[in-house]
VOVOGU-319584 format. One record per residue (C-alpha): x negated, y negated, z. Coordinates in steps of 0.05 Angstrom, whole numbers, padded with zeros to 5 digits, always signed. Layout:
! VOVOGU-319584
XYZ/...
***
This chain:
! VOVOGU-319584
-02224-03237+02496/-02197-03281+02440/-02240-03340+02423/-02207-03408+02413/-02223-03437+02344/-02263-03501+02347/-02209-03541+02310/-02153-03518+02356/-02133-03535+02427/-02120-03476+02472/-02045-03488+02472/-02045-03484+02396/-02073-03414+02395/-02031-03351+02397/-02055-03337+02468/-02039-03408+02491/-01970-03408+02460/-01955-03341+02493/-01976-03368+02561/-01935-03432+02554/-01874-03392+02532/-01882-03346+02593/-01890-03405+02641/-01829-03440+02611/-01788-03377+02622/-01815-03372+02693/-01794-03444+02706/-01724-03429+02679/-01714-03365+02720/-01746-03387+02785/-01732-03461+02781/-01658-03455+02765/-01616-03481+02822/-01670-03524+02854/-01635-03586+02882/-01567-03551+02885/-01572-03522+02955/-01601-03535+03024/-01647-03489+03064/-01616-03422+03084/-01632-03377+03143/-01671-03341+03166/-01737-03377+03152/-01723-03434+03103/-01691-03483+03153/-01747-03471+03203/-01803-03491+03155/-01764-03549+03127/-01748-03575+03197/-01822-03571+03215/-01841-03607+03150/-01789-03661+03162/-01815-03671+03233/-01886-03679+03205/-01862-03734+03159/-01823-03769+03215/-01878-03765+03268/-01939-03769+03224/-01970-03709+03262/-01994-03658+03210/-02042-03620+03255/-01991-03593+03305/-01926-03569+03273/-01865-03582+03316/-01800-03542+03319/-01749-03584+03354/-01780-03609+03420/-01835-03555+03422/-01898-03542+03382/-01890-03487+03330/-01948-03438+03334/-01920-03380+03294/-01952-03401+03228/-02008-03447+03205/-01986-03513+03173/-02007-03509+03099/-01939-03489+03072/-01905-03544+03112/-01958-03593+03086/-01937-03575+03015/-01864-03586+03030/-01879-03653+03063/-01923-03673+03004/-01867-03658+02954/-01818-03697+02996/-01864-03757+02994/-01866-03749+02918/-01793-03734+02905/-01757-03767+02963/-01709-03708+02968/-01713-03649+03015/-01668-03609+02969/-01723-03613+02917/-01783-03612+02962/-01769-03549+03003/-01766-03505+02940/-01822-03534+02897/-01880-03496+02931/-01846-03430+02913/-01837-03450+02841/-01910-03471+02834/-01931-03406+02867/-01890-03366+02817/-01921-03403+02759/-01991-03392+02786/-01981-03318+02801/-01950-03302+02733/-02002-03344+02697/-02061-03310+02732/-02033-03241+02719/-02023-03259+02646/-02094-03285+02639/-02126-03224+02669/-02085-03177+02626/-02103-03219+02565/-02177-03214+02580/-02173-03139+02594/-02125-03115+02540/-02105-03172+02493/-02046-03220+02488/-01993-03168+02471/-02005-03129+02535/-02011-03195+02573/-01940-03215+02552/-01915-03147+02575/-01950-03155+02642/-01924-03226+02653/-01852-03207+02638/-01856-03144+02680/-01880-03185+02740/-01830-03241+02730/-01770-03195+02726/-01788-03147+02781/-01728-03158+02826/-01767-03166+02890/-01814-03217+02860/-01759-03259+02828/-01717-03259+02892/-01775-03278+02937/-01800-03334+02890/-01730-03364+02894/-01736-03369+02969/-01771-03426+03006/-01814-03382+03051/-01888-03378+03063/-01896-03312+03027/-01893-03339+02955/-01951-03387+02970/-01990-03331+03004/-01978-03285+02944/-02005-03338+02897/-02067-03351+02940/-02083-03277+02948/-02073-03267+02873/-02118-03327+02859/-02172-03298+02904/-02167-03229+02872/-02168-03262+02803/-02233-03298+02818/-02267-03235+02843/-02245-03197+02781/-02271-03254+02737/-02338-03249+02772/-02337-03174+02762/-02326-03186+02687/-02389-03228+02687/-02429-03232+02752/-02468-03290+02722/-02406-03333+02731/-02420-03341+02805/-02371-03398+02814/-02314-03348+02813/-02345-03309+02871/-02344-03371+02915/-02275-03392+02890/-02250-03324+02912/-02273-03338+02983/-02244-03408+02981/-02175-03384+02962/-02179-03331+03015/-02196-03385+03067/-02137-03428+03046/-02095-03365+03049/-02115-03356+03122/-02091-03425+03142/-02026-03412+03105/-02014-03344+03136/-02066-03300+03169/-02059-03244+03118/-02082-03292+03064/-02151-03263+03077/-02130-03199+03040/-02159-03228+02976/-02226-03204+03003/-02203-03132+02991/-02217-03142+02917/-02294-03140+02922/-02286-03074+02960/-02238-03049+02907/-02287-03068+02851/-02344-03032+02888/-02303-02969+02898/-02279-02972+02825/-02351-02977+02801/-02369-02915+02842/-02310-02876+02814/-02314-02901+02742/-02342-02865+02682/-02413-02881+02658/-02413-02945+02620/-02355-02974+02661/-02394-02992+02723/-02378-03066+02711/-02324-03099+02671/-02377-03134+02629/-02433-03094+02596/-02506-03105+02617/-02485-03144+02679/-02518-03100+02732/-02582-03140+02733/-02546-03206+02744/-02505-03176+02800/-02565-03146+02836/-02604-03211+02832/-02557-03248+02879/-02529-03189+02919/-02570-03207+02982/-02544-03278+02991/-02477-03282+02958/-02438-03250+03016/-02466-03297+03070/-02455-03357+03025/-02385-03333+03008/-02368-03327+03082/-02391-03398+03092/-02343-03421+03038/-02288-03381+03072/-02302-03414+03139/-02305-03482+03106/-02236-03472+03075/-02208-03449+03142/-02240-03509+03175/-02199-03557+03133/-02145-03550+03186/-02177-03513+03244/-02235-03562+03256/-02193-03626+03263/-02140-03587+03303/-02192-03561+03353/-02225-03629+03356/-02159-03660+03375/-02147-03606+03428/-02216-03619+03457/-02207-03694+03456/-02136-03699+03483/-02134-03635+03523/-02059-03632+03534/-02029-03567+03561/-01983-03561+03501/-02040-03567+03451/-02083-03518+03490/-02026-03467+03490/-02014-03480+03416/-02087-03469+03397/-02092-03405+03439/-02028-03376+03409/-02042-03394+03336/-02114-03369+03337/-02103-03306+03379/-02031-03288+03393/-02007-03296+03321/-02064-03259+03287/-02092-03192+03310/-02044-03186+03369/-01983-03196+03325/-02009-03143+03276/-02028-03091+03328/-01973-03105+03380/-01912-03134+03345/-01847-03148+03381/-01797-03133+03325/-01787-03107+03254/-01809-03037+03272/-01808-02987+03214/-01837-02918+03200/-01904-02911+03163/-01870-02891+03098/-01824-02952+03097/-01859-02987+03040/-01852-02927+02994/-01777-02938+02995/-01786-03013+02985/-01829-03002+02922/-01783-02950+02892/-01720-02992+02903/-01740-03065+02901/-01797-03062+02851/-01750-03045+02794/-01750-03045+02735/-01826-03040+02738/-01825-02973+02774/-01785-02941+02718/-01851-02933+02681/-01880-02887+02734/-01869-02822+02694/-01908-02851+02636/-01962-02877+02683/-01971-02809+02714/-01974-02777+02646/-02027-02826+02621/-02069-02821+02684/-02073-02746+02680/-02126-02761+02628/-02183-02779+02675/-02219-02820+02623/-02161-02869+02619/-02156-02885+02693/-02231-02882+02709/-02245-02952+02685/-02260-03010+02731/-02207-03054+02699/-02154-03002+02716/-02182-02975+02782/-02200-03042+02815/-02129-03072+02812/-02098-03005+02830/-02143-02995+02890/-02130-03066+02912/-02055-03054+02910/-02063-02989+02949/-02107-03022+03002/-02056-03078+03012/-01999-03028+03022/-02043-02986+03068/-02061-03047+03109/-01989-03065+03124/-01968-02992+03132/-02016-02985+03191/-01979-03039+03231/-01917-03018+03269/-01880-03081+03243/-01859-03080+03171/-01817-03126+03127/-01805-03115+03054/-01840-03179+03031/-01906-03161+03067/-01932-03118+03009/-01913-03166+02953/-01987-03189+02945/-02000-03119+02918/-01949-03127+02861/-01988-03171+02812/-02048-03125+02814/-02004-03063+02807/-01972-03095+02746/-02042-03106+02718/-02060-03033+02729/-01995-03010+02697/-01996-03060+02639/-02029-03019+02583/-01984-02959+02597/-01923-03003+02602/-01938-03034+02534/-01936-02965+02503/-01876-02940+02544/-01833-02998+02522/-01833-02967+02452/-01810-02899+02478/-01737-02881+02475/-01738-02849+02545/-01763-02912+02579/-01715-02956+02539/-01657-02914+02563/-01679-02920+02635/-01686-02996+02628/-01618-03002+02595/-01588-02958+02649/-01617-02999+02707/-01596-03067+02680/-01530-03037+02655/-01513-03012+02725/-01529-03081+02754/-01482-03113+02702/-01427-03061+02711/-01431-03068+02787/-01424-03143+02783/-01364-03136+02736/-01328-03085+02778/-01339-03122+02844/-01314-03187+02813/-01252-03154+02783/-01235-03118+02847/-01242-03180+02890/-01206-03227+02842/-01147-03181+02828/-01127-03163+02898/-01179-03126+02940/-01174-03168+03004/-01226-03133+03048/-01288-03163+03016/-01263-03235+03017/-01235-03227+03087/-01301-03200+03114/-01338-03258+03082/-01290-03310+03110/-01296-03278+03179/-01372-03283+03175/-01378-03352+03143/-01319-03391+03170/-01246-03406+03154/-01260-03460+03102/-01301-03414+03057/-01273-03401+02987/-01301-03348+02942/-01256-03350+02880/-01312-03381+02838/-01359-03326+02862/-01312-03272+02836/-01304-03307+02769/-01379-03313+02764/-01389-03238+02776/-01337-03222+02722/-01370-03270+02672/-01440-03245+02690/-01423-03172+02684/-01388-03183+02617/-01443-03226+02587/-01499-03180+02611/-01466-03119+02580/-01456-03159+02516/-01530-03176+02514/-01552-03105+02528/-01509-03070+02476/-01493-03127+02428/-01560-03158+02411/-01583-03100+02368/-01633-03143+02331/-01675-03151+02394/-01720-03097+02423/-01691-03063+02485/-01740-03096+02535/-01722-03166+02510/-01648-03149+02515/-01658-03127+02586/-01698-03188+02605/-01646-03234+02572/-01592-03201+02614/-01634-03208+02678/-01645-03282+02660/-01570-03292+02655/-01561-03257+02722/-01611-03301+02759/-01584-03364+02725/-01513-03348+02747/-01535-03332+02818/-01576-03397+02821/-01528-03448+02792/-01461-03420+02814/-01465-03369+02870/-01515-03405+02914/-01479-03473+02910/-01413-03438+02926/-01444-03405+02988/-01487-03465+03008/-01437-03500+03053/-01431-03440+03100/-01501-03413+03092/-01537-03478+03106/-01491-03498+03165/-01470-03561+03128/-01396-03546+03136/-01407-03529+03210/-01442-03595+03224/-01390-03634+03184/-01336-03604+03229/-01376-03621+03291/-01385-03693+03267/-01310-03700+03256/-01298-03682+03329/-01347-03733+03356/-01345-03808+03359/-01401-03850+03328/-01432-03864+03396/-01426-03793+03424/-01490-03754+03438/-01501-03681+03419/-01545-03627+03448/-01554-03554+03431/-01570-03489+03468/-01609-03434+03432/-01608-03477+03369/-01615-03454+03298/-01659-03499+03254/-01604-03508+03202/-01560-03541+03255/-01613-03594+03268/-01625-03604+03194/-01552-03616+03177/-01533-03659+03236/-01511-03731+03224/-01547-03753+03288/-01607-03735+03330/-01595-03672+03371/-01625-03659+03439/-01654-03589+03448/-01682-03556+03510/-01739-03517+03480/-01732-03461+03430/-01776-03413+03470/-01744-03432+03536/-01700-03376+03565/-01627-03383+03545/-01601-03388+03616/-01652-03443+03632/-01631-03481+03569/-01558-03477+03590/-01573-03502+03660/-01612-03561+03633/-01556-03575+03583/-01505-03578+03641/-01550-03626+03678/-01556-03668+03614/-01479-03669+03608/-01474-03696+03679/-01514-03757+03659/-01458-03784+03614/-01397-03738+03617/-01354-03779+03570/-01405-03786+03514/-01445-03722+03515/-01427-03655+03483/-01463-03589+03473/-01460-03543+03412/-01477-03470+03427/-01466-03399+03406/-01410-03369+03447/-01449-03307+03467/-01501-03350+03505/-01452-03394+03543/-01385-03360+03552/-01402-03339+03624/-01405-03413+03642/-01357-03445+03593/-01281-03441+03595/-01251-03429+03526/-01189-03468+03544/-01225-03535+03549/-01268-03532+03486/-01274-03593+03441/-01279-03547+03380/-01290-03474+03362/-01309-03447+03293/-01346-03391+03258/-01411-03403+03219/-01466-03356+03195/-01434-03298+03235/-01436-03341+03298/-01377-03363+03341/-01396-03435+03355/-01368-03475+03413/-01370-03551+03422/-01356-03571+03493/-01365-03625+03545/-01374-03624+03620/-01300-03611+03632/-01307-03542+03600/-01361-03519+03649/-01339-03472+03704/-01346-03498+03775/-01398-03448+03796/-01443-03468+03738/-01434-03543+03750/-01457-03536+03822/-01515-03490+03806/-01586-03515+03816/-01619-03540+03752/-01686-03507+03736/-01744-03556+03730/
***
């Protein structure tokens, strides 16, 4: 570890400047485009709607999705979005800021561990490798819970590794439990940070003599507190969880409403172990994550041949600072592989520690011609693909644009998207093969930076109107008078977010046929002023297409706007469910 000279601030040192440079690059790559788009499906509108409802109602203990309580996720992520709205006054800024801060924290923690283990040169390699892993960059540019969970799990693992470096620094042990507890009330799997003490213990058992701990002569300090530190750590974990769970349960006990009781039961039981062991969707085979890592964790995974070659030498891999992060990553992947439900982002908490394990080999491989050719090939294919798609679409291939218009609506225009792809492909190829004065990795990362900037500041704003349902709700508003009322059946959260008026819903979890029956009864209350917006597939058995107020396509949905005069007679006379 490099010591900071007494006459210098940390940011004036070589290590400090390297970290600030890396964080500035992270802000550029991940933060580009913030404020230029609204929330997109599938998850972003849901969380933003819940956060907006928190701000409007003042109820931060029981998240609400439309007219019903939202028990799928704990509220910490939505708290952060609400907090940033209170600071910025703009939902376009607020809904993305937690992801940006999570990216900065994750990259910074990975850099610092690599710096302490291997020095600042390897730390820069690790930070860049993490930032430009395609899956990481993509996810950090999305306003989902996963970026915050990744940051909290990484923070917990970081603290446990710092304690393993010097067990006398006991504060890191308890901080590791604290971050794991906050992770639990962000998303249940946030507890996975606790896999790091197990990984360190296993690594110490498997390591060579002299590598039992990351810091020499620390065994005595570790044994002195071994008997009490786990119980105390668990108390810290429970205290962190209690930040939300205790006042929530106190409110349930005090008010005792059926909705709150059902919410507490579902969030504490149905959305934890039951969802892991008996999921309802996202089924994938046990080897699913192998494909995810080999395809989406590029260009990091291009170094695998060199990693395998280096690790054939047992003395290299049998060190705690290599084994502990590697075992942690493997345990995280194994944990999610055992569940029948799998989504690609589930295993992302393993990525920062895998980068840390790969970092010393990656620093050497970057100077090898074979690895440089693979890196140039990967980024070159991305650039060439962008260029060819843009040229084909711009100069007369109608199928791609026609399919996009059919999916996104008749008002969508993609000419700027094709121009972007042409410019991106050309500029990326120029960077890769024209900037000969730069080392190959820096050329590749410069090209990837250009790619993400183009996607963020051009492509996303071009697609925003159709992706966020803004164009849909503007069309709907143009068909309604200022005093007309609007309801929705089987709503999507983006519809509620983009509406110019309050929308009545009939319960997201309520069966679709019951929602429709209640909507018909609602229309009867004021037939000349009330209208319903719904997906055609849920209502066409009761709604006549000849009497629609409006019909359009949005987000691959055929949307109908209709009043009571469009309802078939047999549905009008049907009994309304309670």
